gemmi code that builds the backbone of each chain (N, CA, C; Angstrom):
import gemmi

chains = {
    "A": [
        ("MET", (0.830, -1.155, -0.023), (-0.045, 0.023, -0.023), (0.894, 1.264, 0.061)),
        ("GLU", (0.463, 2.181, -0.853), (1.214, 3.500, -0.833), (0.278, 4.692, -0.595)),
        ("ILE", (0.775, 5.629, 0.276), (-0.101, 6.688, 0.507), (0.721, 7.941, 0.264)),
        ("SER", (0.010, 8.808, -0.578), (0.767, 10.227, -0.769), (-0.251, 11.208, -0.221)),
        ("THR", (0.316, 12.351, 0.171), (-0.597, 13.507, 0.594), (-0.268, 14.726, -0.136)),
        ("LYS", (-1.255, 15.524, -0.325), (-1.220, 16.760, -0.911), (-1.895, 17.884, -0.058)),
        ("GLU", (-1.286, 18.963, 0.157), (-1.853, 20.000, 0.952), (-2.590, 20.995, 0.095)),
        ("PHE", (-3.721, 21.291, 0.289), (-4.456, 22.326, -0.504), (-4.688, 23.530, 0.529)),
        ("LYS", (-5.056, 24.632, 0.062), (-5.280, 25.792, 0.968), (-6.346, 25.457, 2.014)),
        ("HIS", (-7.449, 24.825, 1.551), (-8.511, 24.531, 2.557), (-8.739, 23.137, 2.992)),
        ("CYS", (-7.822, 22.247, 2.561), (-8.014, 20.898, 2.927), (-6.723, 20.097, 2.580)),
        ("ASP", (-6.685, 18.909, 3.067), (-5.628, 18.022, 2.717), (-6.144, 16.698, 1.998)),
        ("MET", (-5.361, 16.285, 1.045), (-5.776, 15.020, 0.280), (-4.909, 13.971, 0.566)),
        ("LEU", (-5.478, 12.812, 0.805), (-4.661, 11.473, 0.949), (-4.938, 10.672, -0.308)),
        ("MET", (-3.978, 10.209, -1.099), (-4.187, 9.408, -2.099), (-3.749, 7.955, -1.786)),
        ("LEU", (-4.691, 7.048, -1.911), (-4.359, 5.697, -1.461), (-4.172, 4.740, -2.704)),
        ("LYS", (-3.185, 3.903, -2.621), (-2.873, 3.026, -3.745), (-2.692, 1.509, -3.247)),
        ("GLY", (-3.320, 0.639, -3.764), (-3.075, -0.784, -3.294), (-4.188, -1.209, -2.463)),
        ("ARG", (-3.803, -1.959, -1.358), (-4.811, -2.609, -0.527), (-4.624, -2.182, 0.923)),
        ("ILE", (-5.807, -1.989, 1.575), (-5.807, -1.669, 2.963), (-6.510, -2.849, 3.763)),
        ("ASP", (-5.745, -3.490, 4.627), (-6.215, -4.578, 5.430), (-5.662, -4.416, 6.812)),
        ("SER", (-5.752, -5.411, 7.625), (-5.279, -5.242, 9.103), (-3.792, -5.091, 9.139)),
        ("ALA", (-3.032, -5.577, 7.975), (-1.607, -5.388, 8.047), (-1.235, -3.955, 7.539)),
        ("THR", (-1.914, -3.241, 6.781), (-1.601, -1.974, 6.260), (-2.455, -0.887, 6.839)),
        ("ALA", (-3.569, -1.161, 7.633), (-4.425, -0.210, 8.126), (-3.595, 0.785, 9.130)),
        ("PRO", (-2.702, 0.254, 9.842), (-1.945, 1.166, 10.828), (-1.231, 2.292, 10.043)),
        ("GLN", (-0.650, 2.046, 8.918), (-0.086, 2.995, 8.013), (-1.088, 3.970, 7.572)),
        ("PHE", (-2.208, 3.549, 7.284), (-3.333, 4.571, 6.913), (-3.720, 5.420, 8.095)),
        ("SER", (-3.836, 4.774, 9.235), (-4.293, 5.541, 10.455), (-3.170, 6.552, 10.797)),
        ("GLN", (-1.988, 6.236, 10.662), (-0.795, 7.148, 10.956), (-0.934, 8.366, 9.981)),
        ("ALA", (-1.220, 8.100, 8.780), (-1.269, 9.138, 7.801), (-2.376, 10.181, 8.073)),
        ("LEU", (-3.574, 9.597, 8.576), (-4.683, 10.384, 8.889), (-4.329, 11.146, 10.210)),
        ("ASP", (-3.770, 10.524, 11.162), (-3.441, 11.090, 12.476), (-2.436, 12.291, 12.172)),
        ("ALA", (-1.506, 12.047, 11.203), (-0.489, 13.201, 10.952), (-1.232, 14.447, 10.584)),
        ("ILE", (-2.305, 14.229, 9.868), (-3.018, 15.399, 9.390), (-3.794, 16.135, 10.563)),
        ("THR", (-4.532, 15.259, 11.325), (-5.285, 16.012, 12.403), (-4.401, 16.397, 13.506)),
        ("GLU", (-3.230, 15.748, 13.722), (-2.361, 16.266, 14.788), (-1.619, 17.528, 14.390)),
        ("SER", (-1.645, 17.901, 13.168), (-1.119, 19.224, 12.651), (-2.252, 20.243, 12.700)),
        ("GLY", (-3.435, 19.879, 13.272), (-4.532, 20.835, 13.385), (-5.271, 21.047, 12.183)),
        ("ARG", (-5.232, 20.119, 11.193), (-6.061, 20.231, 10.013), (-7.124, 19.109, 10.014)),
        ("PHE", (-8.290, 19.513, 9.758), (-9.389, 18.582, 9.940), (-10.315, 18.408, 8.709)),
        ("LYS", (-9.937, 18.990, 7.595), (-10.731, 18.818, 6.428), (-9.920, 17.910, 5.432)),
        ("ILE", (-10.387, 16.727, 5.274), (-9.557, 15.737, 4.588), (-10.385, 15.060, 3.427)),
        ("VAL", (-9.697, 14.958, 2.278), (-10.312, 14.250, 1.219), (-9.372, 12.922, 0.961)),
        ("VAL", (-10.170, 11.804, 0.984), (-9.424, 10.545, 0.805), (-9.741, 10.070, -0.686)),
        ("ASP", (-8.742, 10.083, -1.518), (-8.890, 9.807, -2.988), (-8.646, 8.272, -3.039)),
        ("MET", (-9.721, 7.523, -3.337), (-9.587, 6.100, -3.484), (-9.440, 5.544, -4.950)),
        ("SER", (-9.273, 6.419, -5.927), (-9.175, 5.961, -7.342), (-8.263, 4.884, -7.527)),
        ("GLN", (-7.281, 4.797, -6.860), (-6.196, 3.759, -7.102), (-6.261, 2.702, -5.999)),
        ("LEU", (-7.286, 2.653, -5.173), (-7.313, 1.690, -4.077), (-8.083, 0.433, -4.663)),
        ("GLU", (-7.462, -0.710, -4.368), (-7.930, -1.992, -4.954), (-8.937, -2.657, -3.858)),
        ("TYR", (-8.624, -2.503, -2.601), (-9.322, -3.282, -1.595), (-9.166, -2.470, -0.235)),
        ("MET", (-10.318, -2.578, 0.513), (-10.361, -2.169, 1.907), (-11.111, -2.990, 2.767)),
        ("SER", (-10.603, -3.514, 3.850), (-11.328, -4.361, 4.780), (-11.846, -3.492, 5.907)),
        ("SER", (-12.491, -4.046, 6.871), (-13.147, -3.217, 8.121), (-11.960, -2.526, 8.753)),
        ("ALA", (-10.758, -3.076, 8.726), (-9.594, -2.382, 9.415), (-9.506, -0.981, 8.879)),
        ("GLY", (-9.739, -0.731, 7.547), (-9.671, 0.518, 7.020), (-10.900, 1.319, 7.354)),
        ("PHE", (-11.965, 0.713, 7.502), (-13.256, 1.424, 7.828), (-13.123, 1.986, 9.244)),
        ("ARG", (-12.458, 1.216, 10.068), (-12.384, 1.718, 11.449), (-11.478, 2.977, 11.520)),
        ("ALA", (-10.338, 2.924, 10.702), (-9.492, 4.141, 10.709), (-10.296, 5.309, 10.140)),
        ("LEU", (-11.095, 5.099, 9.174), (-11.911, 6.242, 8.705), (-12.992, 6.727, 9.756)),
        ("LEU", (-13.547, 5.823, 10.509), (-14.518, 6.227, 11.484), (-13.968, 7.033, 12.549)),
        ("ALA", (-12.709, 6.559, 13.088), (-11.976, 7.304, 14.178), (-11.670, 8.708, 13.855)),
        ("THR", (-11.178, 8.855, 12.513), (-10.797, 10.143, 12.079), (-11.990, 11.064, 11.764)),
        ("GLN", (-13.120, 10.446, 11.231), (-14.292, 11.250, 11.047), (-14.713, 11.780, 12.453)),
        ("ARG", (-14.681, 11.012, 13.479), (-15.034, 11.585, 14.816), (-14.238, 12.649, 15.117)),
        ("ALA", (-12.861, 12.543, 15.034), (-12.035, 13.537, 15.373), (-12.223, 14.918, 14.599)),
        ("CYS", (-12.450, 14.695, 13.323), (-12.667, 15.922, 12.425), (-13.995, 16.542, 12.651)),
        ("LYS", (-15.024, 15.803, 12.907), (-16.388, 16.523, 13.099), (-16.625, 17.132, 14.484)),
        ("ARG", (-15.656, 16.758, 15.516), (-15.777, 17.334, 16.796), (-15.678, 18.875, 16.625)),
        ("TYR", (-16.367, 19.584, 17.320), (-16.471, 21.110, 17.336), (-16.843, 21.617, 15.912)),
        ("ASN", (-17.262, 20.874, 15.038), (-17.624, 21.274, 13.678), (-16.376, 21.886, 12.910)),
        ("ARG", (-15.216, 21.298, 13.268), (-14.004, 21.872, 12.735), (-13.615, 21.352, 11.315)),
        ("GLY", (-14.385, 20.299, 10.874), (-14.089, 19.612, 9.520), (-14.702, 18.442, 9.360)),
        ("GLU", (-14.259, 17.699, 8.343), (-14.886, 16.370, 8.116), (-13.965, 15.624, 7.137)),
        ("VAL", (-14.177, 14.219, 7.046), (-13.440, 13.411, 6.035), (-14.478, 13.186, 4.954)),
        ("VAL", (-14.072, 13.382, 3.718), (-14.940, 13.048, 2.600), (-14.123, 12.076, 1.755)),
        ("LEU", (-15.003, 11.374, 0.907), (-14.253, 10.263, 0.114), (-14.464, 10.627, -1.403)),
        ("ALA", (-13.491, 10.234, -2.158), (-13.656, 10.610, -3.591), (-13.244, 9.368, -4.357)),
        ("SER", (-13.948, 9.203, -5.612), (-13.636, 8.150, -6.572), (-13.508, 6.756, -5.847)),
        ("VAL", (-14.516, 6.536, -5.198), (-14.654, 5.134, -4.458), (-14.956, 4.122, -5.419)),
        ("PRO", (-14.022, 3.017, -5.606), (-14.302, 1.927, -6.561), (-15.641, 1.243, -6.130)),
        ("ALA", (-16.312, 0.633, -7.116), (-17.574, -0.029, -6.912), (-17.559, -1.022, -5.673)),
        ("ARG", (-16.564, -1.953, -5.780), (-16.540, -3.005, -4.719), (-16.396, -2.479, -3.299)),
        ("ILE", (-15.541, -1.412, -3.186), (-15.355, -0.806, -1.880), (-16.618, -0.035, -1.461)),
        ("GLN", (-17.190, 0.587, -2.449), (-18.548, 1.349, -2.150), (-19.576, 0.307, -1.580)),
        ("GLU", (-19.640, -0.935, -2.229), (-20.618, -1.921, -1.791), (-20.366, -2.311, -0.401)),
        ("ALA", (-19.114, -2.516, -0.036), (-18.714, -2.927, 1.326), (-19.025, -1.779, 2.336)),
        ("LEU", (-18.764, -0.534, 1.935), (-19.103, 0.626, 2.732), (-20.530, 0.673, 3.022)),
        ("GLU", (-21.346, 0.404, 1.950), (-22.821, 0.408, 2.139), (-23.315, -0.720, 3.225)),
        ("LEU", (-22.692, -1.754, 2.944), (-23.072, -2.914, 3.842), (-22.846, -2.728, 5.281)),
        ("ALA", (-21.723, -1.885, 5.420), (-21.299, -1.460, 6.851), (-22.030, -0.323, 7.373)),
        ("GLY", (-22.998, 0.180, 6.496), (-23.679, 1.398, 7.024), (-22.843, 2.715, 7.082)),
        ("PHE", (-21.681, 2.782, 6.314), (-20.842, 3.856, 6.407), (-21.221, 4.981, 5.315)),
        ("THR", (-22.004, 4.745, 4.414), (-22.169, 5.743, 3.305), (-22.941, 6.926, 3.897)),
        ("GLU", (-23.762, 6.748, 4.958), (-24.297, 8.007, 5.477), (-23.411, 8.745, 6.414)),
        ("LEU", (-22.257, 8.243, 6.728), (-21.274, 8.952, 7.540), (-20.342, 9.766, 6.864)),
        ("PHE", (-20.198, 9.502, 5.512), (-19.216, 10.175, 4.737), (-19.803, 10.741, 3.453)),
        ("LYS", (-19.614, 11.944, 3.135), (-19.960, 12.479, 1.786), (-18.993, 11.756, 0.760)),
        ("THR", (-19.518, 11.476, -0.372), (-18.581, 10.912, -1.397), (-18.821, 11.757, -2.691)),
        ("PHE", (-17.674, 11.876, -3.387), (-17.572, 12.640, -4.649), (-17.015, 11.686, -5.709)),
        ("ASP", (-17.466, 12.056, -7.017), (-17.057, 11.225, -8.090), (-15.550, 11.653, -8.411)),
        ("GLU", (-15.266, 12.856, -8.191), (-13.900, 13.386, -8.634), (-13.207, 13.968, -7.333)),
        ("PRO", (-11.862, 13.688, -7.184), (-11.086, 14.259, -6.021), (-11.234, 15.809, -6.000)),
        ("LEU", (-11.131, 16.387, -7.227), (-11.128, 17.903, -7.225), (-12.459, 18.438, -6.827)),
        ("ALA", (-13.518, 17.756, -7.089), (-14.903, 18.117, -6.732), (-14.966, 18.068, -5.133)),
        ("ALA", (-14.265, 17.056, -4.649), (-14.299, 16.981, -3.107), (-13.397, 18.032, -2.515)),
        ("VAL", (-12.321, 18.413, -3.142), (-11.574, 19.537, -2.627), (-12.292, 20.838, -2.641)),
        ("GLY", (-13.013, 20.984, -3.821), (-13.945, 22.208, -3.971), (-15.057, 22.342, -3.002)),
        ("ASN", (-15.400, 21.186, -2.336), (-16.467, 21.174, -1.329), (-16.040, 21.974, -0.045)),
        ("PHE", (-14.726, 22.087, 0.119), (-14.244, 22.789, 1.326), (-14.008, 24.227, 1.167)),
    ],
    "B": [
        ("MET", (-10.522, -30.416, -1.553), (-10.117, -29.273, -0.823), (-8.724, -29.023, -0.780)),
        ("ARG", (-8.211, -27.830, -1.125), (-6.770, -27.554, -1.067), (-6.559, -26.916, 0.308)),
        ("LYS", (-5.370, -27.227, 0.935), (-5.145, -26.761, 2.347), (-3.775, -26.067, 2.358)),
        ("VAL", (-3.728, -24.846, 3.017), (-2.468, -24.203, 3.183), (-2.402, -23.664, 4.599)),
        ("LYS", (-1.300, -23.863, 5.224), (-0.977, -23.344, 6.603), (-0.124, -22.124, 6.497)),
        ("TYR", (-0.731, -21.137, 7.196), (-0.043, -19.759, 7.276), (0.368, -19.392, 8.671)),
        ("PRO", (1.423, -18.653, 8.824), (1.643, -18.044, 10.186), (0.458, -17.204, 10.614)),
        ("ALA", (0.011, -17.165, 11.846), (-1.121, -16.315, 12.139), (-0.602, -14.872, 12.293)),
        ("GLN", (-0.303, -14.175, 11.162), (0.124, -12.782, 11.226), (-0.625, -12.043, 10.064)),
        ("PHE", (-0.872, -10.755, 10.331), (-1.580, -9.974, 9.280), (-0.846, -9.962, 7.958)),
        ("GLN", (0.420, -10.012, 8.025), (1.165, -9.841, 6.642), (0.633, -11.031, 5.701)),
        ("TYR", (0.084, -12.144, 6.227), (-0.275, -13.138, 5.256), (-1.702, -13.081, 4.757)),
        ("LEU", (-2.410, -12.012, 5.153), (-3.823, -11.861, 4.683), (-3.811, -11.761, 3.248)),
        ("ASP", (-2.866, -11.113, 2.605), (-2.821, -10.966, 1.152), (-2.846, -12.357, 0.556)),
        ("GLU", (-1.941, -13.270, 1.056), (-1.899, -14.600, 0.443), (-3.121, -15.369, 0.659)),
        ("ILE", (-3.759, -15.214, 1.825), (-5.130, -15.914, 2.070), (-6.132, -15.454, 1.114)),
        ("ARG", (-6.164, -14.121, 0.918), (-7.162, -13.640, -0.081), (-6.890, -14.135, -1.527)),
        ("GLU", (-5.632, -14.177, -1.883), (-5.242, -14.661, -3.174), (-5.562, -16.132, -3.310)),
        ("PHE", (-5.444, -16.932, -2.307), (-5.678, -18.317, -2.363), (-7.201, -18.567, -2.570)),
        ("VAL", (-8.075, -17.991, -1.738), (-9.525, -18.159, -1.881), (-10.099, -17.538, -3.271)),
        ("ALA", (-9.414, -16.531, -3.630), (-9.914, -15.919, -4.970), (-9.613, -16.801, -6.110)),
        ("GLU", (-8.447, -17.634, -5.974), (-8.020, -18.440, -7.061), (-9.012, -19.628, -7.215)),
        ("VAL", (-9.412, -20.194, -5.999), (-10.372, -21.279, -5.984), (-11.755, -20.754, -6.506)),
        ("ALA", (-12.141, -19.558, -6.107), (-13.494, -19.040, -6.541), (-13.554, -18.752, -7.969)),
        ("ARG", (-12.390, -18.246, -8.488), (-12.343, -17.849, -9.872), (-12.396, -19.174, -10.841)),
        ("LYS", (-11.636, -20.230, -10.282), (-11.726, -21.556, -11.065), (-13.160, -22.005, -10.963)),
        ("GLY", (-13.760, -21.784, -9.861), (-15.203, -22.231, -9.645), (-16.281, -21.552, -10.365)),
        ("GLY", (-15.860, -20.522, -11.090), (-16.861, -19.805, -11.847), (-17.557, -18.600, -11.115)),
        ("PHE", (-17.102, -18.138, -10.021), (-17.646, -16.932, -9.436), (-17.239, -15.798, -10.189)),
        ("GLY", (-18.160, -14.766, -10.202), (-17.813, -13.503, -10.828), (-17.142, -12.621, -9.993)),
        ("GLU", (-16.415, -11.551, -10.598), (-15.539, -10.650, -9.882), (-16.128, -10.086, -8.609)),
        ("LYS", (-17.359, -9.605, -8.686), (-18.056, -9.016, -7.539), (-18.086, -9.979, -6.303)),
        ("GLU", (-18.467, -11.288, -6.763), (-18.632, -12.302, -5.627), (-17.220, -12.601, -5.121)),
        ("ILE", (-16.218, -12.617, -5.976), (-14.911, -13.004, -5.577), (-14.352, -12.031, -4.545)),
        ("TYR", (-14.670, -10.672, -4.842), (-14.306, -9.699, -3.864), (-14.998, -9.948, -2.412)),
        ("SER", (-16.249, -10.273, -2.536), (-16.955, -10.543, -1.375), (-16.361, -11.753, -0.587)),
        ("ILE", (-15.929, -12.776, -1.293), (-15.390, -13.971, -0.681), (-13.955, -13.562, -0.013)),
        ("GLN", (-13.175, -12.845, -0.786), (-11.889, -12.396, -0.303), (-12.089, -11.501, 0.999)),
        ("LEU", (-13.089, -10.659, 1.024), (-13.343, -9.807, 2.159), (-13.700, -10.611, 3.350)),
        ("ALA", (-14.648, -11.610, 3.104), (-15.112, -12.439, 4.217), (-13.970, -13.367, 4.847)),
        ("ALA", (-13.078, -13.867, 3.960), (-12.009, -14.710, 4.392), (-11.069, -13.743, 5.199)),
        ("ASP", (-10.735, -12.557, 4.728), (-9.903, -11.688, 5.394), (-10.335, -11.285, 6.812)),
        ("GLU", (-11.687, -10.962, 6.854), (-12.314, -10.548, 8.108), (-12.234, -11.755, 9.107)),
        ("ALA", (-12.398, -12.963, 8.550), (-12.439, -14.152, 9.372), (-11.007, -14.483, 9.929)),
        ("ALA", (-9.966, -14.316, 9.099), (-8.606, -14.585, 9.353), (-8.094, -13.464, 10.400)),
        ("SER", (-8.440, -12.249, 10.052), (-8.020, -11.088, 10.927), (-8.535, -11.271, 12.316)),
        ("ASN", (-9.832, -11.755, 12.455), (-10.336, -11.884, 13.653), (-9.753, -12.992, 14.515)),
        ("ILE", (-9.419, -14.162, 13.844), (-8.576, -15.137, 14.514), (-7.297, -14.700, 15.013)),
        ("ILE", (-6.628, -13.962, 14.137), (-5.218, -13.461, 14.581), (-5.431, -12.501, 15.655)),
        ("GLU", (-6.399, -11.653, 15.708), (-6.610, -10.621, 16.680), (-7.054, -11.067, 17.986)),
        ("HIS", (-8.065, -12.005, 17.927), (-8.740, -12.422, 19.167), (-8.263, -13.874, 19.652)),
        ("ALA", (-8.321, -14.829, 18.712), (-8.033, -16.190, 19.121), (-6.519, -16.239, 19.625)),
        ("TYR", (-5.684, -15.516, 18.772), (-4.232, -15.473, 19.062), (-3.741, -14.244, 19.721)),
        ("ALA", (-4.702, -13.614, 20.490), (-4.196, -12.410, 21.046), (-3.088, -12.582, 22.001)),
        ("GLY", (-1.911, -11.879, 21.831), (-0.723, -12.039, 22.590), (0.062, -13.243, 22.217)),
        ("VAL", (-0.216, -14.004, 21.240), (0.471, -15.181, 20.764), (1.283, -14.888, 19.611)),
        ("LYS", (2.526, -15.125, 19.600), (3.457, -14.770, 18.509), (3.618, -15.833, 17.283)),
        ("ASN", (3.575, -17.153, 17.752), (3.905, -18.160, 16.834), (2.756, -19.051, 16.380)),
        ("GLY", (1.487, -18.504, 16.466), (0.309, -19.247, 16.105), (0.353, -19.576, 14.704)),
        ("SER", (-0.483, -20.539, 14.201), (-0.764, -20.853, 12.813), (-2.203, -20.947, 12.493)),
        ("LEU", (-2.371, -20.674, 11.218), (-3.721, -20.633, 10.777), (-3.796, -21.512, 9.423)),
        ("GLU", (-4.690, -22.574, 9.497), (-4.782, -23.372, 8.279), (-5.990, -23.044, 7.555)),
        ("VAL", (-5.913, -22.828, 6.283), (-7.008, -22.577, 5.461), (-7.314, -23.625, 4.480)),
        ("SER", (-8.498, -24.151, 4.487), (-8.845, -25.182, 3.437), (-9.904, -24.474, 2.615)),
        ("CYS", (-9.817, -24.753, 1.132), (-10.786, -24.149, 0.355), (-10.918, -24.936, -0.844)),
        ("GLY", (-12.358, -25.166, -1.121), (-12.604, -25.983, -2.253), (-14.051, -25.733, -2.766)),
        ("MET", (-14.360, -26.256, -3.974), (-15.641, -26.134, -4.590), (-16.369, -27.448, -4.492)),
        ("GLN", (-17.662, -27.452, -4.208), (-18.469, -28.681, -4.351), (-19.706, -28.168, -5.236)),
        ("GLY", (-19.823, -28.570, -6.563), (-20.781, -28.088, -7.373), (-20.648, -26.599, -7.443)),
        ("ASP", (-21.663, -25.875, -7.063), (-21.624, -24.372, -7.332), (-21.410, -23.743, -5.872)),
        ("VAL", (-20.867, -24.454, -4.963), (-20.695, -23.880, -3.621), (-19.134, -23.877, -3.168)),
        ("ILE", (-18.716, -22.813, -2.725), (-17.383, -22.665, -2.193), (-17.371, -22.763, -0.741)),
        ("THR", (-16.503, -23.538, -0.193), (-16.387, -23.674, 1.311), (-14.945, -23.319, 1.709)),
        ("ILE", (-14.817, -22.503, 2.647), (-13.565, -22.068, 3.210), (-13.590, -22.509, 4.723)),
        ("ILE", (-12.571, -23.326, 5.134), (-12.513, -23.677, 6.529), (-11.178, -23.006, 7.133)),
        ("LEU", (-11.300, -22.297, 8.246), (-10.226, -21.784, 8.836), (-9.974, -22.388, 10.166)),
        ("ARG", (-8.889, -23.008, 10.496), (-8.612, -23.760, 11.645), (-7.470, -23.060, 12.430)),
        ("ASP", (-7.689, -22.994, 13.800), (-6.569, -22.467, 14.587), (-6.601, -23.161, 15.885)),
        ("GLN", (-5.507, -22.927, 16.597), (-5.316, -23.562, 17.998), (-5.298, -22.526, 18.988)),
        ("GLY", (-5.936, -21.413, 18.750), (-6.006, -20.297, 19.686), (-7.121, -20.398, 20.679)),
        ("ARG", (-7.385, -19.373, 21.417), (-8.500, -19.309, 22.360), (-9.833, -19.375, 21.535)),
        ("PRO", (-10.716, -20.193, 22.062), (-12.056, -20.214, 21.425), (-12.612, -18.784, 21.260)),
        ("PHE", (-13.107, -18.452, 20.083), (-13.668, -17.165, 19.936), (-14.832, -17.373, 18.832)),
        ("ASN", (-16.066, -17.420, 19.340), (-17.172, -17.711, 18.494), (-17.681, -16.394, 17.815)),
        ("PRO", (-17.527, -16.184, 16.529), (-17.948, -14.852, 15.864), (-19.490, -14.904, 15.847)),
        ("ASN", (-20.079, -16.057, 15.986), (-21.526, -16.076, 15.939), (-22.223, -15.416, 17.244)),
        ("SER", (-21.357, -15.365, 18.250), (-21.863, -14.872, 19.591), (-21.695, -13.336, 19.662)),
        ("VAL", (-21.083, -12.742, 18.640), (-20.879, -11.260, 18.684), (-22.115, -10.585, 18.159)),
        ("GLN", (-22.610, -9.678, 18.969), (-23.815, -8.830, 18.593), (-23.530, -8.007, 17.357)),
        ("PRO", (-24.484, -7.953, 16.489), (-24.274, -7.121, 15.226), (-24.117, -5.606, 15.554)),
        ("PRO", (-23.303, -4.919, 15.067), (-23.267, -3.395, 15.326), (-24.578, -2.763, 14.890)),
        ("ASN", (-24.911, -1.612, 15.609), (-26.004, -0.768, 15.216), (-25.589, 0.100, 13.995)),
        ("LEU", (-26.048, -0.179, 12.899), (-25.681, 0.558, 11.734), (-26.360, 1.813, 11.444)),
        ("LYS", (-27.397, 2.072, 12.418), (-28.138, 3.314, 12.293), (-27.731, 4.369, 13.236)),
        ("ALA", (-26.727, 3.875, 14.143), (-26.326, 4.803, 15.296), (-25.551, 5.948, 14.696)),
        ("ASP", (-25.612, 7.176, 15.432), (-24.944, 8.419, 14.937), (-23.416, 8.113, 14.959)),
        ("LEU", (-22.626, 8.972, 14.318), (-21.163, 8.898, 14.316), (-20.584, 8.647, 15.657)),
        ("SER", (-21.063, 9.425, 16.650), (-20.493, 9.293, 17.974), (-20.770, 7.964, 18.739)),
        ("ASP", (-21.859, 7.334, 18.327), (-22.348, 6.098, 18.990), (-21.842, 4.854, 18.189)),
        ("ARG", (-21.279, 5.028, 17.100), (-20.994, 3.797, 16.203), (-19.954, 2.936, 16.947)),
        ("GLN", (-20.263, 1.662, 16.919), (-19.324, 0.718, 17.484), (-18.222, 0.392, 16.603)),
        ("ILE", (-16.993, 0.401, 17.066), (-15.850, 0.190, 16.159), (-15.590, -1.320, 16.086)),
        ("GLY", (-15.915, -2.065, 17.074), (-15.743, -3.478, 17.049), (-16.964, -4.206, 16.416)),
        ("GLY", (-16.736, -5.432, 16.045), (-17.897, -6.346, 15.548), (-18.214, -6.035, 14.079)),
        ("LEU", (-17.509, -5.006, 13.457), (-17.917, -4.705, 12.108), (-17.399, -5.768, 11.050)),
        ("GLY", (-16.253, -6.271, 11.276), (-15.658, -7.308, 10.459), (-16.503, -8.518, 10.439)),
        ("ILE", (-16.873, -8.934, 11.680), (-17.783, -10.171, 11.775), (-19.052, -9.930, 11.058)),
        ("TYR", (-19.588, -8.857, 11.252), (-20.867, -8.522, 10.660), (-20.752, -8.604, 9.104)),
        ("LEU", (-19.722, -7.944, 8.555), (-19.490, -8.043, 7.118), (-19.368, -9.506, 6.616)),
        ("MET", (-18.545, -10.243, 7.282), (-18.340, -11.703, 6.977), (-19.642, -12.472, 6.851)),
        ("ARG", (-20.472, -12.202, 7.936), (-21.739, -12.920, 7.963), (-22.757, -12.512, 6.864)),
        ("LYS", (-22.680, -11.234, 6.494), (-23.528, -10.729, 5.506), (-23.001, -11.072, 3.988)),
        ("LEU", (-21.777, -11.239, 3.916), (-21.141, -11.610, 2.602), (-21.176, -13.039, 2.235)),
        ("MET", (-21.422, -13.976, 3.205), (-21.386, -15.404, 2.946), (-22.822, -15.892, 3.253)),
        ("ASP", (-23.104, -16.960, 2.795), (-24.515, -17.590, 2.867), (-24.556, -18.218, 4.202)),
        ("ASP", (-23.414, -18.883, 4.744), (-23.457, -19.533, 6.015), (-22.169, -19.420, 6.746)),
        ("VAL", (-22.148, -19.231, 7.962), (-20.944, -19.256, 8.769), (-21.149, -20.117, 9.997)),
        ("ARG", (-20.255, -21.140, 10.108), (-20.341, -22.049, 11.181), (-19.094, -22.129, 12.061)),
        ("TYR", (-19.267, -22.289, 13.269), (-18.093, -22.239, 14.214), (-18.160, -23.559, 15.108)),
        ("GLU", (-16.969, -24.134, 15.123), (-16.952, -25.337, 16.005), (-15.650, -25.229, 16.830)),
        ("THR", (-15.722, -25.646, 18.154), (-14.644, -25.733, 18.871), (-14.464, -27.155, 19.563)),
        ("SER", (-13.165, -27.599, 19.679), (-13.045, -28.945, 20.352), (-11.651, -28.993, 20.980)),
        ("SER", (-11.153, -30.071, 21.545), (-9.832, -30.101, 22.075), (-8.774, -30.079, 20.992)),
        ("ARG", (-9.174, -30.290, 19.737), (-8.214, -30.202, 18.666), (-7.988, -28.814, 18.080)),
        ("GLY", (-8.929, -27.957, 18.485), (-8.812, -26.591, 18.105), (-10.140, -26.010, 17.765)),
        ("ASN", (-10.109, -24.822, 17.031), (-11.207, -24.152, 16.465), (-11.407, -24.184, 15.057)),
        ("SER", (-12.614, -24.238, 14.538), (-12.722, -24.185, 13.102), (-13.974, -23.384, 12.723)),
        ("LEU", (-13.665, -22.478, 11.735), (-14.721, -21.507, 11.233), (-14.950, -21.928, 9.686)),
        ("THR", (-16.211, -22.195, 9.476), (-16.443, -22.629, 8.003), (-17.346, -21.580, 7.344)),
        ("LEU", (-16.911, -21.004, 6.165), (-17.617, -20.065, 5.441), (-18.150, -20.624, 4.228)),
        ("ILE", (-19.337, -20.465, 3.875), (-19.997, -21.090, 2.663), (-20.696, -20.021, 1.777)),
        ("LYS", (-20.448, -20.191, 0.580), (-21.298, -19.283, -0.372), (-21.544, -20.013, -1.669)),
        ("ARG", (-22.752, -19.807, -2.099), (-23.305, -20.423, -3.356), (-23.170, -19.483, -4.525)),
        ("ARG", (-22.611, -19.940, -5.717), (-22.512, -19.143, -6.850), (-23.878, -18.533, -7.340)),
        ("ASN", (-23.894, -17.407, -7.746), (-25.202, -16.811, -8.288), (-25.524, -17.324, -9.689)),
    ],
}
model = gemmi.Model(1)
for chain_id, residues in chains.items():
    chain = gemmi.Chain(chain_id)
    for i, (resn, *xyz) in enumerate(residues, 1):
        res = gemmi.Residue()
        res.name, res.seqid = resn, gemmi.SeqId(i, " ")
        for name, pos in zip(("N", "CA", "C"), xyz):
            atom = gemmi.Atom()
            atom.name, atom.element = name, gemmi.Element(name[0])
            atom.pos, atom.b_iso = gemmi.Position(*pos), 0.0
            res.add_atom(atom)
        chain.add_residue(res)
    model.add_chain(chain)
structure = gemmi.Structure()
structure.add_model(model)
structure.setup_entities()
């Protein structure tokens, strides 16, 4: 799994590549924590190159969404979610907890 | 049934997913169903590594997988502490963000993605059987 980050004026974007499971989710959590610990709480997660995500990744998203939405200081939004991952997120009841955008730049523009 | 023994470590989840996907693909499952089977096997194995082998470094996880007609069967066997996923309460998927349960989600997904999930424990160890019929 590879993670790259990009800082925009109003938000941060995480680009995920590969697979997130229990082995790689800690790396994903660390990348999310690095953003929130720097006092930034508006995060776009670009999933266009993500092939797979298990519940370990969902948990990292949930924990960060809680941190970001506290005091209404921001939120995590998802962009370009592959169909299979979207179906699993729906099954987990996560789609109502995260705004999703077809394109990463539309998600950036949301902030 | 093909049988492979893995160290009970998260780094082997990739190989477990590949193993069950290969059997499912040969068995005629479509890509969407193969993803579901991989996810269910991953959640099952992750759960065993995390709970049955909590604090254990050198545990092993044996995965058997095979087709019978249009049905795939995956059996995960471990020698860890008994942990019956069927005894775990499903998470409340309607709860607000602040009340969402972080635990139990993987087990819930595994049960939703497969047609049947059976758990057995004996002096020889624990076995978890996942079953799914091809559409």
